[in-house]
N, C-alpha and C positions, 0 to 999 in steps of 0.2 A: 397657946390660947386659941380657942375655937370661937369663931364668930360667923354670924350669917349676915350677908351683905344687906344694908338698909338704905332707904332713900336719904340723901344728904340735905335736901331742901324740899320745900313744899311744891315748887313749880313743876318739877317733873312728876309729882305724885299722881296728878290726874292722868298724865300720859301712861304711867305704869298701870293705873287702874284700867285704862282703856284697853290695854293689851294683856290684862291679867289672865283672861281666859286663854289667850293664845300662848302665853308663857307657860301655863300649866301643861299645855299639850306638847309644844315643840322646843321650848328652851330648856337648857340644862341648869342643874343646880351646882354651884361652885362653892367649895369649901377650902379655906386656906388653913394649912396646918403648919405650926412652928415646932421647933425642936425644944419642947418642954414636956412636962408631965402630961399635958393634954393629949399628945399624939399616942400615948400608951393606950388610949381608948379608941384606937383606930378601927377596930373590928365593929364596935357599936355604931360609930359614926357612919361607916359604910352601910351596914345593914339597915340603919334607921333612916337613911336619906336616899333611898332608891325609889322615891315617889315620882320623880320627874323622868323625862325621856333619857336623860344622861346625867350622871353624877361625875363631877370633875373635882378631884382633890389636888390642890396645889401645895407642894412642899416648898415653902418659900425660903427656907434656910439652906445653907450649903451642906450641912452635915447633920445626920440623924443616927443616933447610936441605938440600933435595934437590940443590942445585947441587954439593954435595960428594960426591955418590955417585960411586963408582968406575966404575960401569957406566951406559951410556946407557939401556939397556933392561932392564926387569925382566920377563923372559920367564916367564910362569906358566902351567903346564898345569893347568887347572881340573879337579879330580877330586872336589871336595866343595864344600859351601857355604862361602863365605869372607866374613867381616865384618871390615872395617877401620874401627876406631872411634876417634874423637878423644875422649879422656877428659877433657880440660881443660874447665872449666866454661864458658869463653868460646869453646870450640872449638879444635881443633888445626890449626896452620898448616903447610901443605906449601908452602914457599917455594922457587921454582926460580930466583929472582934473574935472571930474563930469560935463562935458559939451559934446555937441553933434556935434562939428565941425569936419570935415574931415572924414565923413562916406564914405564907399566904396559902390558904386552902379554899379554892373556889369550887362551889358546887352549882352546876347548871341544871335547872329543872325547867322543862317546857321546851317549846319549839320557837322561841322568839329570835334566835340568831344574835344573842347579846354579844357585845364585844368589850373586852377588857384591854385597855391600852396602858402601857408604861412608857412615858416619854422623858428622855433626858435624866434618867436615873442611873447612878453609878452603884452597882452592887459589889460589895467588897467583903471578903474574909468570912464567908459563910462556911461553917464546918459542922455537919450534923453527926459527926462520929460519936458524940456522946448521947445521941438520941436515935439510935438505930437507923441512921442514914435517911432521915426525913428530908424530902426535897424542899428547897427554898420556896418554890412556887408549885403548888399541886393543883391540878385541874381534874375535876371529876364530873363526868357528864353521862347522862343516860342516853344521849344520842350524839350525833356528830354536828349538830347545829349550834356551834359555839365558835367564838373567835377570840384570839388574844394576839396583841401586837406589842412588840418592843421596838421603839423608835429612838435612835440616837442614845442608846444605852451603852454602858460600859460594865462588863463583868470582869472582876479582878479577884483572883485567888479565892474562888468559890468551889464548892463541891455540891453535887446533886442540886442543880439549879432548878430545872423545870421538869415536871412529870405531868403527862397528859394521859388520862385514862378515859376511854369512851366506849360505850356499849350500845349499839343501835343497828337495826336492820333497815332503817329508813334511808332513802336516797340521800347522797351527799350533796351539800350545797355547792354553789359555784365558787365560793371564796375559800381561801386557805383557813385552816383552823388556828394555826399559830404562825406568826410572821415576825421575823427579825429584820428590821430595816436600819441600816447604817449603825450597826452595833459593833463594838469591839470586845473581844474576849482575850483575856490575858491570864495565863496560869490557872485555868479552871479545870475542873474534873467533872465529867458527866454533865454536859451542858443541857441536853434535852433527852428525855425519854418520851417517845411518842408511841402510845400503845392503844390499839383497838382490842377491846376485851373479848370479842367473839371471833371465832374462826369463820371466815367468810370465803366465798368462792368467786366473788366478782370484785373487780377493782372499784366499782361504783361506790361502795361503802367505806372506802379507805380514808383514813384521816390524812389531811394534807398539811405538811409543814413547809415553810418557805423562809429562806435566808437570803436577803438581798443586801449587796453593798456592805458586807461585813468583813471584819478582820478577825482572824483566829491566830493568835501568836502564843506559842509555848503552852498548849493546852493538852489535857490528858483525857482520853476517852470522850469524844465530843457528843456523839449521838447514838441512841438506841431506838430502833424502829421495829414496829410490829404491825403488819397490815397497813402500811402507810404509803403515801406519796410524798416524797420529800424533794424540794426544789432548792438548789443553791445557785444563785445568780450574782455574778460580778463580785465574788468574794476572794479573799486572800487568806491562804492557809500556810503556816510555817511552824516548824518545831512541834509537830504533833507527836504525842507520846502515848504509850500504852497505859491502860488503867484496869485495875482489878475490881470489877463490879461485884460487890457483896462478897468479896474474897472468893468468888466462885468462877468468875469468867474474866479473862483478859481481853480487852479490845482497845482500839486506838481511835480511829476516825469515826466509823459507823459500825455499829453492831446490829445485825439483823436477827430478830427473835422469832420470825415467822416467815411463812411464804407470802407470795403475792405482795411484794413491795416494789415500788417504782421510785427510782432516784433519777433526778435530772440535775446536772451540773453544767452551768453555762457561764461563759465569759469570766472564768475564775483562774486563779493562779495557785498552784501548790509548789512550794519550793523549800529547799533546805529541811527536808524531813528525813529523820533517821530513827527508825523504830528498832530498838535493840532486841527486844524479845521476838519470838517467832509469831509475829502478828502482821497481817496486812492492814492497809487503810480501811478496807471494807471486807466483811465476810458475812455471807448470808446465803440462804437457800431460796431458790426460785425468785431471783431478783431481776427486774428489768431496769436497766440503767442507760441513761443517755448523757454523754459528755460532749459538749460542743464549745468551740472557741476557748479552750482551756489549755493552760500550760502546766506541765509537770516537770519541774527542774530540780535535780539533786534530791529526788525522792527515793529513799532507800529503806529497806526493811530486811531484818535478819530472816524473816520468813521467805524472802525472795520474790514476793508478789505484792502488788498494790491492791488488787481487787480479787477477792476469792468468791466465785459464784458456784455454789453447789446446787445445780438446778435439777429438778426432777421432771421438768416439762420443757420440751423442745421449743414451745411457743415463747419462752422467755427470751427477750432480746437485749442485747447490749450494743449500743451505737456510740461510736467515737467519731466525731466529725470536727475537722479543723482543730485538732489537738496537736500539741507539741510535747514530745517526751525527750528530755535531755538528761543524760547521766542519772538515770533512774532504774529502779528494779523492774522486773517483768510486770507488764501492765495487768494481765488477766490470767487467772487460773479458774478452771471449772469444768463442767461437762453438760452436754445436752443444751447448748445455748446457740442462739442465732446471733452472730457477732457481725457488725458492719463497721468498718473503719474507712472513713472517707476524708480526703483533703487534709491529710495529717502528715506530721513529720516526726521521725524518730532519729534523734541526733545524739552523737557522743555518748553512746551507751556501752558500758563495760559490764559484761556478765560472765564472770569467770567461774560461776558455779555450774552445776550440771542440769540446769533447767533452761527451757527456751527463753530467748531474750525478750520477746514481745508478748506472745500469748502461749498459754499452756492449757488450752481448753480441749478436752476430749469429746469425741462423739458429737461434735458441733458442726454447724454450718457457718462458715466464715467467708465473708465477702470483703475484700480490701481493694480500694481503688483510689487513684489520684493521691498516692502516698509515697513519701520519700523515706528511705532508710540510709542514713549517712553516718560514717565514722563509728562503726560498730566494732567492738572488740569482744568476741564471744567465745565461749567454750562449748556451747551447745547450739542447737538450731535456733532459728528465729521464731518458728511456730511449732506448736505441738503436732506430731505426725498423725494423730488418730482422729482427724477431723476432715471434713470436706471443704475445699477452698476454691474460691473464684477470685483470681487476682488480675487486676487490670490497671494500666497506667501507673505502674510502680517504678521507682528508681532505687537501685541498690548501688551505693557508691562508697568507696573507702571502707571496706569491710574486711576484718581479719578474724578468721574462724579457726579454732583449734578442735573442732568437733568433726564428726564423720560427715556432716552435711550442714550447709547454711539453711537450706530448705528441705525438710524431710516430710514426706507424705506417705501415709500407710492406709491401705484398705479402703480408700475413697477415690472418687473421681475428682480430678484436679484440672483446672483450666487457667492458663496464662494468656493475657492479651496486652500488648504494648508494654513490654517490660524492658527497662534499660539497666544494664549491669556494667559497672566500670570499676576498675582498680579493686578487685577482690582477691584476697589471699586465703586459701584454705590449707592450713598447715597441720592437719590432724595426722593420724596414723598413716604410715606410708602405704600408698595404694588404696586407702579407704577414707579419703577425705574429699567430698564432692561439694559442689554448689547446690545441685538438686539431686535428691535421693528419693526415688519413687518405688514403693513396695506395694504391689497390687494384692498380695496375699493369695488365697486360694480361689477367689472369685474374679471374674473378668472386670477390670477397671480401666478407665481411660485417662490418659494424660494428654491434654491439648495445649499446645504452645503456639501462639500467633504473635507476629510483630515483636519478636524478642531481638534485642540488640545488645550483645555482650562483647566487651573488649577489655583488654589489659587485665586478664585474670590468670592467677596462678593457683593450681590445685595440686594437692598431694595424692589425688586419685582422679577418678573420672569427673568431668564437669557436670554431666547429666548421667546419673546411674539409675537403671531400672531393673527391678527384679520381681519375682513372683511366679505364679503358675500360669496366669493368662492375662494379657493386657494389650492395650492398643496405644500407640504413640502417634500423634499428629503434630508436625512442626511445619508452619507455613510462614512465608514472608519474614524470615528471620535471618540475622547476621551474627556470625561468630568471628571475632577478629582478635588476634594476638592472645590467644588462650594457650597457656603452656601448662600442661598437666602431667602428672605421673600416672597416666592412664588415658583412656580415650576421651574425646570431647563428649561423645554420646555412646553409652554402653548399655546394652540390654541383653541379659543372659537368662531371661525368663524361659519357662518351659514352652510356652506358646506365645508367639509374638505377631502382632500386626503393626506395621510401621508405614507411615506416609510422610515423606519429606518433600515438600513442594516449595519451589522458589526460595531456597535458602542459599546462603553463602557462608563458606568456612574458609578463612584466609589467614595465612601467617600463624597458624596454630600448630601445636606439636604435642606428641605423646612421647615422654622421655622414659617410659617404662618399657624396657626391651623384652620383658616377660609377658607383656600384653600386646595386642595387635590392633592396629587401626586407630584412626581418630574417630571413626564410627565403628563400633564393635558390636556385632550381633551374633548370637549363638542359638542353637537348639531349633525347635520347630518354628519356622518364620515365614512370614509373608511381607515382603518389603517392596515399596515403590518409592523411587527417588526420581524426581523430574524437574526440569527447568531450573537447575541449581548450578552453582559455581563452587569449585574447590580449588583454591589457588595458593601455592607456596606453603603447603603444609608438610610436616615431616613426622616420622615415627621411628623410634629406635628399634622397633620390632618390625612385623610384617604389615603391609597395607598402609600406605601413606595417607589415604583417606578412608576407605571402607575395608573392613575385615569381617569376614564371615567364616566361622569355624565350628567344628563339632556340631554340625547341623544335618540331621538325617533327612529332614524335609525342607527343601528350599524352594520358595517361590520369590524370585527376584526380578524386578523390572527397573532397569535404568534407562531413562529416555531423555534425550535432549539436555544433557548435562555437559559441563565443561570441567575437565580435570587438567590443571596446568601447573607445572613446576612443583609437583609433589614428590616426596622422597621417603624411601623406606628401605629396610633390608631386602625384603622380597615383595614385589608388587608395589611399584612406586605410587600407584593410585589405588589399586584394588587387589585384595587377596581373598580368595574364596576356597574353602575346604569343607566338604561335607563330612559325614561320620567316618572316622578312621578305623573303627574296630569291627564293624560288620555292615553288611548290605541291607538297606531298607528299601522296600518296594513301595515308594510313594510316587505320586504324580508330580515330580519335580519340574519346575519351570524356570528357565533362565533366559531373560530377554535383556540384551544390551544393544540398544539401537540409537542411531542419530546422536551419538555423543562425540565429544572432541577430547582426545588425549594428546596433550602437547607438552613436550619438554619435561616429562616426568623421569625420575631416575631411581633405579634400584641398585643398592650396593652389591647385591648378589644376582638375583634372577627376576625377570619380568619388569622391565622399565615402566610399563603402563599397567598390565594385568598379570597376575600370577594365580593359578588355581590348581587344586587337587580334588578331582571329582570322581567318586567311585560308583555312584548310583546313576540310574538312567534319567535322562533329562529331555524335556521338550524345549529345545534351545534355539535361540535366534540371536546371533552376534553379527549384526549386519549394519551397513551404512554408517560406520563409525570412521572418523578421521583420526588416524593414529600416526603422529609424525614427530620426529626429533626427540624420541624417547631413548633412553640409554639404560643399559644394564652392564655392570662391571664384569659379570661373568658370562651370562647368556640370556637370550630372550629380550632383545631391546624393546619390543612392543608387547608380546604375550609369551608367557612361559607356563608350561604345565608340569606339575610334579606327578602327574598321573601316569601310572604304568599300564593302565588299561585304556585301550583305544575307545573313546566315546565317538562312535560314528555319527551320532546325532548332533554333536557339537561341531559346527562348521565355522571357521574363523577367517576364511580367506576372502569372504565377500565384504571386505573393508578397504579403505584407502590407506595404504602404508607408504610412509615417506621418511627417509633419512633416519631410520631407527638403528641403533647400535647396541649389541653386536650384530643382531639380525632382526628380522621382523617377528617371527614366532618360532618357538622351539619347545622342547620338553627336556626333562631329565633323560638320561640314557634309557632307551627302551629295548633295543636289541643290538646285537653285534652281527655284522655282515662281512663277508669276505670281499676284498677288493677284486673286482671282476678282471682287472688287468693282470692279475696274478693267476687266474684260472687257466689251466692248460686244457682240460676236458671235463665235461660234466654230463651226468645222465641221471634222470629221475631225482633231481635235486641233490644228488651225491656228486662230489668233486673228486677227480682222480688225478694223481701225479705219478709219473714214472721217473725214478731217479736211479742213479748208480750209487752204491754205498760210498759214503764220504763226500757226496755232492752237497753243494749249497742249494737249499730250497728257498727261493725268494717267495715269500707269502706275506700278505698284509691283510689286516682287518680294519674295518671302519665302525665307528660308534654312531648309531642312528637314534633319532628321537621318534616320537609316535607319528610325526608327520613325514616320516621317511627322508628326513634331511640329515646330513652328516653333522654331528655336533661341532659347532664352530667354537672351539675352546681356546681363544686367544690368550686367556689368563692362565692357562695350564691348570685349571681347577681339577680336572680329571687326570692329571699326569700321574697321580699315585695309583690310579686304576691300571693294573698290569695283567697281562696274560702269560700263562706258562703252558708251553706246548709239551705234551707227553705222547708217547706211543703206546698203543695197545695192540697186541696181536689179534688178527681177525678171528682167530679161533679161541679167543679168551672167553671163558664160560661164565663170567660174572658181569652182566651188563650194568648192574646197579652200582658198581664200584669202579672208580678210575684206577687204571693200572699205573700207579705212581711209584716209580723206581727211585729210591733214595740214593744219595751219592755213595753211601757206604755199601750199597747193594749192586753197584754197577758191575762189580766183578762176577755177579751171578746172572746178569742179564745178557740178552742176545743183541743189545743195541746200546748205543751211546749217543747222547745229544749234546750239541754245543750251540750257544746263542739262542736258547729256547725261551727266553724271557724278554718281554718288551713292555713299554708303557705307551699309553695313548697320548700323542702330542697333536693338538688341534684336531682331535677326533679320529686320528689314524695311528694304528700300531703296525709298524713295519719290522718284519724279521729279515733284516738284510744279511745277517751272518748266521742264519739257522743252518746247521750242518748235521746230517744224519749218518751215523756209522751203524750199520745193521747188517745182519746176515740176510741173504736174499729171501724175501717172504712178502706177504701182504699184511699191512698194518693199518690201523685206524688212528688218525690223529685226534687226540683228545685235548680239549682246551680247559684250563683251570683258571678261573677268575680270582684274582687276589686283590686285597685292599679295597674291596667294595662289597657292601653287605646288603644291598638291595637286589631285587630280582632283575636279571638280565636274560634275554632270550637270544637264541641263535636262529637266524633265518635260513639256515642250511642244515642238511642232515649230516651224513658222515663225510669225512675227508679221508679218502682211501689213498694210501701211498704204497705203490709197488716198488720195492727195493730190488734192484737187479744186480747181477754180477758185474764185474769190471768189464770195460770195453775190450775189444780184441787186442788193441795195441797197448793195453795197460797190464800191469802185473798184479795178480792177486796176492795180498799179504794179510796176515792175521796177527792181532795183538795178543797179549798174554791171556785175554779172556776168550780167545778164539772168535773175536768179532772181525769180520772181513773188512778190509780197507784196500784202496787201490793206490798204486804208485805209477808214475810215468817212467818209462824205460830211460836209463842213463847210458849214453854212448860216449865215445872218446871225443876230445875237443875238435877233431877234424870234421866231425859231423855237424855242419852248420844247420841249425834248426830253421834258418830262413829258407833254405833250398832243399833240405833233406829231412827225413824223419827217422827217429830211432824206434825200432819195434822190438818187442820181447824176443829173447832167444829161445832155444829149445828147452832149456832147463826151467822148470816151474818154480814159482815162489822165490826166485833169485833175481835180484836187480843189480847188475854189475856191467861195466863196459865190456868186459871179456865175454859176457854171455849174450848181450843184446846186439842187434844188427842195425846198421845205418843204410837206408834206402833213399833214393831221390824222390822228391815230391813230384806230383804230376806237373808237367810244364818245364821240368828240368831234366837234363841228361848228363851223363858222365862225359868227360872225367870230372870228378869232384863236385858233381851236381851243380856246375856253374853255367852250363849252356842252357839257354831258354829255348823252348819249343813254341814257335808262333803258329797261330791258327790262320788258315787261308780263307778269308771271307770275301774274295773278289767276286764281282758279278759282271756279266757281259753287258755291254752297251749296244743296244740295237737301234738306238734312235736314228742314227744316220741311215741305216738300211731302210727303216720305215720312210724316212724323208725322201730317199731316192725313188723308191717305188711309187709313192704317192705323187711326187713332183713330176716324174716321167709320165705317169698316167694323166696328170692334170694338163701337161703340155702336149702330149701326143694322142691322148684319147680323143674320140670324135663324138659329137652329138648327132643324133639322128635328124636328118632333114628329109622330109617327105617328098620334096620336089625332085631330088636327084641323089640317091643314096650313095653312089660311088663317085661323085665329084668331090675331089679333095680341095679344101680351102686352106692353104698353109701360108704362114708368114715367116719372117726372119730367114728367108732363103737368099743365098747368093747364086744367081742364075746359072752361070756357066759351069762353075766348079761343081755345084750341086747336081746339075744335070749329068755331067760326066760320071760323077760318083755313083749315081743311081743306075746308069747304064751298065757300069762295071758290076755293080752289085747284082743287077738282074741277070746278067749273063753268067756271072760266077755262081749265082744262087742256083741257076738251072743245072749247072754242072755238078755242084755239091750235093744236090738232092737226088741225083740219079746214081744208083748203084745197080749191081747185077740183079738183085732181087726185085727191083722196081722197074726194070726195063720194060717188062710187059705192060705194066700199068701205064707207063708213060706213052708207049705206042698207042695203046687203046684210047688214051685221053689226049692225043695230040691236038685235037680240036680245042680242048680246054686250055692247053698250054698257050695256044695262040690268043685265047681270050685273056689269059694272064698277062701276056706281053702287051696286049692291047690296053689292059688296065694300067700297066706300067707306063706305057706311052702317054696315056691320058694324064697320069700323075706328073710325067715330065713336062708335058705342055702346061700344066697348072703351075709348075715350078718356074717355068720360063716367064709366065705372065706376071708373077709376083716380083715387085721391084724392091721390097723391104726385107732384107735378110739379116739375121744375126747368127752368129755361130752357136750351134747346139752345144758346143763345148762350154758355153757360159754356165750351163746347168752344172756340169762337173766342177767348174771353177768355184761356183758359189758354195757347193757342198764341201769341196776340199778346203776352201778358205775358212769356212765356219769351224771345221774340225781343227784346223791348224791353230786358229786363234784360241779355241777352247783348251786345246792341249797346252799351248803356251801359257795361258792364264793359270792352269793347274800347276805347271812347273814353276812359274815365277812366284806365285802367292806364298808358298812356304818360306822361300828365301826372304821375301819382303817382311813376312811376319817375324821371322827370326831376327832380322836386323832391328826391327822396332821393339823387340823383347829385351828387357834389361837383365833378366835372370837366366842363368845358364841352365840348359836342359828343361826349361819350363814349357818349351813349345810342344814337345812330345814326351809322353810318359807311358808306362805300361802297367797293366793290371791283369789279374787272373780272373778267368770266368768260373762258372760253376764246375766245369770239367777240368779246372786247374790249368787250362791252356792260357797262354799269355796273349793278351790283346792290347792294341795301341789305344791309348787315350790321348788324343791330340787336341790342341786348342783349335785346330782347323776343323774339327768336327762341328763346330758351330756354323761353319759354312754349309754343312749338309742341308740345313733347313732352307738356305737360300737356293742351293742347287735344286733341291726337290721342288721348290716353288717354280723355278725356271723351267724344269722339265715338265712339270704339270701343265704350265701354260703352253709349252710347245706341243704337248700331247693333245690338249684341247684344240689348238690350231690345226694340227694334223688331222684330228678326228673330223673337224668341220670340212677341211678340204677333201679328206678321204670319202666322206659321205657324198660330197658333190661329184667326185671322180667316179664313184661306184655307179652313177647313173649313166656314165658314158658307154660307148661301144669301143671296140678295138683297144681294150685294156686287158691286163692279166687278171685272172681270177684271184690271185693272192692279195689283191688290193682289198677285197672283202674281208679276208682273214686278218689283214693289217688293221682294218677298222675294229674287228672283234678284239684283237690284241690290245688296241689302244683303250678300249673300254675296260679290259682287265687291268691294264696298267693304271688307269685313273682310279680304279676301285681299290686295288691292293698293291699298287706299285709305289713309286716315289711320293704319291699324294698322302700315303699313310705315314710318311716320316714326320709330318707336322704333329699328328696325333701321338706318335711315339715320343717325340721330343718333349711335348707338354706333359704327358702322363708318366713316362718312364725315363725322365731325364737323369734321375739318380739311381736308376736300376738298369745298369748296362747289361747284366746277364739276361734279364727278362726282355730288354729291348732287342738284344741280339737274337734271342730265341724267337721272339715274334717276327723279327726281320727275316730270319732264316726260313721260318715257316711260310710267311707271306711271299718271299722271293721264290721259294720252291714251288708254291702253288702258281705264282704268276708266270714264271719262266717255263715251267712244265706245260702250262696251258698254251703259252705262245709256241713252244716246240711242237705240241700236238697240232695246233692250228696251221703251222707251216709245213708239216711233214705228212699229215694223214693222207692227202691226195696223191702224193708221190708213191707211198707204199701201196695205196689202193690201186692206182693205175698200173703199177708194175706187176702187182699180183694178177690184174686182169689182162696183162700183156698189151696195154695201150699206153705205155709210158712215153712213146715217141709221137703220139698223136697230138698236134698242136691245138686241136679243138678242145682238149681237156684242160688247157692252161690259159686259153685266150678267149676273150668275150667278143663274139661277133654274131649279130642277130641274123638269122636266115628266114625268119617269119615276120609277117606283118600282124598287127593286132586283129584278132577275130572279133567281128562285131557281135557274134552270137555268144561266144564264151568269154569275151573280154580277156583274152590270153594270147601270149606270143608263142606258147609251147604246145598248143592243142593240135597243131599240124594241119589246120584248116587252110591257111594261106601260106604256102611255102613258095618263096621267091627264087631261092637258089638251090641248085642240086648240091649234094654233099661234096662232090668234087670241086665245083666252083667255089663253095664256101671254104674249102680247105685251101684252095689256091689264093683266095683273097686274104685269109688269115696269114698264110706264109708270106704273102706279099707285104702285109703291114708289119709283120715281125721283122722283115728285112729293113724296114724304116727304123724300127727300134734299135736294130744292130748298128745301122749306119749312124744314128743320132747319138749312140752311146760311145762312139769312138772319137778319140781326140783329133783324128785327122779329117773328120767330116764337119760339114757346116750344119749348124742348128737352124731350125726354122723359127721365125719369130712368132708366127701364129699357128694355130692348130689346123690340121687338115680337115676338111669337111667333105664327107661323102654325100653327094646329093642324089636324090632319087631321080 
């Protein structure tokens, strides 16, 4: 029943009339419609009642059966705002009973922005399949200025619900064209088709659809959009299924029919969605989408993706902010899209297909920040590799990947900032499963990583793997901890590489692939800088515990201010470097390793800290590094070089080395040198040996490295390297071939070698039993290296061996091959080889006792060669003679006194006895000096004799006046007593020594000198040093007194010669025994030879000094002239010539001088006799 509201009473009538005009303008018209035959005329009711500002239709019954409508379509021309309201408390049901009668067709004409609202209506069971899929609600507009709202509606089991077609180029209004608020959708198909009829180029004309606070449960094919902006806010979606639109196209959530669509999803939840056919939730071309504060949980599709964007314009954007993906398919696929993912979480994702787990967008620009990726189990990468990425503030945790990389990037620049990686396992193909794989392609691309923190990672390949033709890698302020990979932590084998690693740390990481090298592996043309970084406790089952560079023809490496500690590898505990191994490249190679610390690194083979093999030229600086406590099990505790070429430009000694084992630095064997201690003679770098056939030739070789150090091979690593010595005749005419005589060919050769093979033990190969049997000739020793297949040099030229005949006392013998050998003669058993020698007999080439002769050895004599011949090495002792001469001169010589030259001042006289003795001496002297030949001279000089006696009388008077006398014999007593004590000490010391000696015959032993004479070797010889010191001291004392006495008068001239002799004795006499004792203590022969030479020179000189004047004066026939032997001055000093011998001031005549000399000689004679008294003091002759 249709009725128009009327006034119920008269009273309010006037009020209604008062506002009649206002009601016409602003109030709505309300019509109540019940479920009877009247509502079948709904189309006319609406069309005829649009005179007011708003038409409100209230459906007050609970249920309306639209299948009973007489008309299929309710064609409504919209001229005002229309509201269709279900008034029942539980909502009003429009049930179509699976039929398509009573569809609403709204036609908008004009620009009034009319709004159609459906409130609290439950739409059920609409099925247009019998009428060519006509939509339940169809909106047609010539422009975009229309609006339709669905509020608190429920759509259940409907198909083709709403279709909006609009065609306009006018600007879009500010409000949405179609809005769903608080609506629920259950088991519907194609909920909304929103279509703009014209192709437009700007989003300003796009239709806007909006869904707010709605539920979508178990629906099929929800939305179809064309040139639209579609907003979903605070909605819930579950069990979305595919739908076949017009049996031509399958879609599920949203189908995009055009370009230039914009989709916004906010504050919504998508869960438990499983699309069976190969359909995504959304698929469209050139779509911009924004998803914010939305959850995708258990959203799966057989298509593999949730959103498929086929974009033709890079300006299209997809933004995901604060979204959560859990247990869902890959979020995005597409190309040429700008994708931004912020503040999001991707949890519990299992992607076992061959597509990326999160995005699969090609040729796009993707920025992801503040996002977590946790609990991922994937079989491919997380992102598509063919896009550009900027990743910041990301966390990857609990990820298990069976792909070749978790993050794969190709042909684009990539940047990482503040990335955390924890508990990641990459278990793809062996050696080819990485966390980051970067392929720069043919063009130069950059990979920048900053503030990356990775720990507890296991990879079946390199953690970061880089390849391509040309790329740059920058890693700063990053940490790698407990990464265990079947490959390096960082690997770059691109053709051209630029790498900077600054302020990074790699600790407790390991490369388990022994076929790869290094935890940082770089190859080919590279420019690498590593600075201010730490590498601690890393290991590698190959070479290079931290850094490995190989197959690199062009190296520019700069390692500065880094710490390498407790790293371990096969070779190069920290660093292994090898340039191109196949050919030489002339590049400007640079190698800088400065201010680093290498501590406690270990190599199982070579190079505890650094190991390198460099063939090319380098500008190198390996300086100021601290290299300590590094070890290598074989060699090179600090640095080891595999290089056989000396790189003079690489200096490694300007570092601090400490406690490295086996040694500080070394190389593999570079050359073989001969042990210099085995060289007998050399000339022009040739080495010569002279041997007798059959002799042992001791020769040794040493193995050297490129640093000229002997290989320190404590592990016997090179013990298999052996040398074989061969002979080659000097006249051999093929210098390019070794004269190698096989064992079976010895019968044809002229020599035979024994013990000619040895191995190197700790760098030395000694031929201790090398024996040569050869016919006399000149041979070259050739060396053949065995069991070593690399180049080794020899630092010497030829080794020439002169093989000589047997010695004279040997017998020449020949073997069956006519090779000469020598035998020692054999004599009878009576020929004791200790004292005799057996020499060959007259018959040649026969060695028998009957033919050979036994002769005594030098130093032995017959019978039986038992008698020893001792050498006489005694020397004369003249010390006592020197002592007497000097002592007498010191006691009896006189000093010159200018006051009275001939006044005697004597002491130690006994007055009476001495006076008588002098008188007797004077009288007897006169008689003894007169013979027949001198009678004439005496008579002529009678006057002078009187003067002599007068002088004697003067001396007598002087003797009488002196009251203190001692016997002159005391002088002889002192000398005699000293010698007696000295002789007694010499005789008693051996007996005392023998008594204190416990072993028999230990006191005295004998030995042979160079001349085979026997000499005594006595324990008493140690006293020689003491005696020599005593004699030297005595000689010094005598020399001092002798110099004093030589200034006196009335002394013998031989005192001067004694002084000269004392100088000789001090220079080459007993004083040299100290030198001989210290230098030649164990060389008795040399000591005796030197002693004999020095003694001969010494005592020959002394003999000449003592005897020359005697021979000289005898020859001159002045041998009896006392003036030639006694010093008595006859001159005074000349003030003009300052001389005593110029003859200017002669005081005495020659006769008076002679008388005075003879007079004083009488005093010497008297004082030297035991029966005369000695004078205590000297006589003084006063002027």
